[in-house]
C-alpha positions, -999 to 999 in steps of 0.1 A, spaced: 531 -2 -247 518 32 -234 520 17 -198 558 10 -203 563 46 -216 546 59 -185 568 37 -163 600 49 -181 589 85 -176 584 79 -138 618 63 -135 634 93 -154 616 117 -131 628 97 -100 664 98 -114 662 136 -119 649 141 -83 675 118 -69 702 137 -87 689 169 -71 686 154 -36 715 129 -35 738 153 -16 712 157 12 706 119 14 744 113 15 747 136 45 719 119 64 725 82 54 758 75 71 755 39 85 740 5 77 713 14 102 705 46 84 704 26 51 679 1 66 658 31 78 659 45 43 646 12 28 618 12 54 610 49 46 607 40 9 584 11 18 563 34 39 562 59 10 549 31 -12 521 26 13 512 63 13 517 68 -25 507 37 -44 522 47 -78 556 42 -62 550 5 -59 555 -1 -97 589 17 -96 601 4 -62 628 -17 -77 641 13 -97 642 35 -66 663 9 -48 685 4 -79 690 42 -84 701 46 -48 723 15 -50 740 28 -82 749 62 -67 786 69 -63 779 82 -28 770 47 -16 736 59 -4 723 24 -3 743 -8 -2 731 -43 -11 731 -56 25 702 -34 38 682 -42 7 686 -79 11 680 -77 49 647 -60 42 638 -87 16 648 -115 39 629 -101 69 597 -99 49 600 -130 27 583 -154 51 557 -132 67 551 -105 41 519 -85 43 501 -75 12 523 -44 5 555 -62 12 545 -91 -10 538 -67 -39 571 -50 -33 591 -82 -31 575 -94 -64 581 -60 -80 618 -60 -69 624 -97 -76 648 -90 -105 670 -66 -85 670 -90 -55 680 -119 -76 707 -99 -92 721 -87 -58 721 -122 -44 739 -136 -74 765 -108 -73 769 -114 -36 774 -152 -42 799 -145 -70 820 -121 -48 820 -147 -20 832 -173 -45 860 -149 -56 870 -143 -20 872 -181 -14 893 -185 -45 918 -158 -33 924 -177 0 
């Protein structure tokens, strides 16, 4: 129970920091390539600062949920797909940690494709 409270506190602190720095990120993250680089930078940060691993999914989700479109689903899923077959130890941990978000993104993507087909 205490572990869950600590995790919630970390997520709240991340959200607060993201609120502070979102404008800067928005200026620097302009393209899909920039978004892929952002995902890779977050992964590298997890390697450098291990406590980020347990909130990796939340970092991606917070960036995804921003109104500024800092991080779209495509770069997140591209990173996951690129590492799903030959994941090293860190990537394997991150993929496992972010499994809920990845599943949700894939299902949402499938639903939007189905809707697009229905409209045609």
